[in-house]
C-alpha positions in Angstrom: 3.5 -16.9 -2.4 4.9 -18.7 -5.4 1.9 -21.0 -5.5 -0.4 -18.0 -5.8 1.8 -16.5 -8.5 1.7 -19.8 -10.4 -2.1 -20.0 -10.0 -2.4 -16.5 -11.4 -0.1 -17.3 -14.4 -2.3 -20.4 -15.0 -5.4 -18.3 -15.1 -6.8 -19.8 -11.8 -7.7 -16.5 -10.3 -10.2 -17.8 -7.8 -7.7 -20.4 -6.4 -5.1 -17.7 -6.4 -7.4 -15.3 -4.4 -8.1 -18.1 -1.9 -4.4 -18.8 -1.5 -3.5 -15.1 -1.1 -6.3 -14.7 1.4 -4.8 -17.6 3.4 -1.3 -16.0 3.2 -2.4 -12.5 4.1 -4.6 -13.7 7.0 -2.4 -16.3 8.5 1.2 -15.4 7.6 3.9 -16.8 10.0 4.2 -14.6 13.1 7.9 -13.9 12.7 7.5 -12.4 9.3 3.8 -11.6 9.3 4.3 -8.0 8.1 6.6 -9.0 5.2 4.4 -11.9 4.1 1.3 -9.7 4.2 3.1 -7.0 2.3 4.2 -9.4 -0.5 0.6 -10.8 -0.6 -0.9 -7.4 -1.0 1.6 -6.5 -3.7 0.7 -9.6 -5.6 -3.0 -8.9 -5.2 -2.5 -5.4 -6.5 -0.4 -6.5 -9.5 -2.8 -9.3 -10.4 -5.9 -7.2 -9.9 -7.7 -9.7 -7.7 -9.4 -9.0 -4.4 -9.2 -11.7 -1.6 -11.1 -10.7 1.5 -8.1 -10.2 3.8 -6.4 -7.8 1.4 -8.8 -5.0 2.4 -7.8 -5.2 6.1 -4.5 -3.4 6.8 -2.3 -4.7 9.6 -2.5 -2.7 12.8 0.9 -1.8 14.4 -0.2 -3.6 17.5 -0.1 -6.9 15.5 3.5 -6.1 14.7 4.3 -5.9 18.4 5.8 -2.4 18.1 5.8 -0.1 21.1 4.5 3.5 20.7 8.1 4.8 20.6 9.0 2.2 17.9 6.0 3.3 15.9 7.3 6.9 16.1 10.8 5.8 15.1 9.4 3.7 12.2 7.5 6.7 10.9 10.7 8.8 10.9 12.6 5.9 9.2 9.9 6.0 6.5 10.5 9.7 6.0 14.2 8.8 5.3 15.7 10.2 8.4 19.1 8.9 9.7 19.6 7.7 13.3 21.2 11.1 14.2 18.2 12.9 12.7 15.7 10.6 14.5 17.6 11.2 17.7 17.5 14.9 17.3 13.8 14.9 16.5 12.8 12.6 19.5 15.4 14.0 21.9 17.2 10.7 22.2 20.8 9.7 21.3 21.6 8.4 17.9 22.6 5.1 19.6 19.2 4.8 21.2 17.6 5.5 17.8 19.8 2.7 16.4 18.6 0.3 19.0 15.0 1.2 18.3 15.6 0.7 14.5 17.2 -2.7 15.1 14.3 -3.8 17.3 11.8 -2.6 14.6 13.6 -4.6 11.9 13.5 -7.7 14.0 9.8 -7.3 14.9 8.5 -6.6 11.4 10.8 -9.2 9.8 12.5 -6.6 7.6 16.1 -7.0 6.5 16.8 -3.3 6.2 15.5 0.2 6.8 14.1 0.5 3.3 12.0 -2.6 3.7 10.7 -1.5 7.0 9.8 1.9 5.5 8.0 0.2 2.6 6.0 -1.9 5.1 5.1 1.3 7.0 4.1 3.2 3.9 2.0 0.2 2.7 -0.2 0.6 5.7 1.4 -2.0 8.1 2.5 0.7 10.5 0.5 3.8 9.5 -2.2 3.5 12.1 -1.3 5.5 15.2 1.9 7.0 13.7 2.8 10.5 14.6 
């Protein structure tokens, strides 16, 4: 990512677009959503358009179960584990387990980062 940023700063927009296309398309599997999110953010800030930036990640590529996608949508709305539990008729502890699994799968370090990934389009498809 820093190479792409440096290329943009140096005025090498075509090379930066190629690098960002590679990053967005082939990010490491453990942190694919996070890498793609950063790549898309840099693309937007720089005003360049690599081919892969137009293709949002599908939730399936993140490895989330249908229930985890539901929980992530509620996390993105700012709900607590207790509120998620009440909404989905599960215990707050079960909601917490789902949130932990989501964070691990999408490579997010906290709920806010997972919510940002969801809102950016990485988890929007098929959400409730």
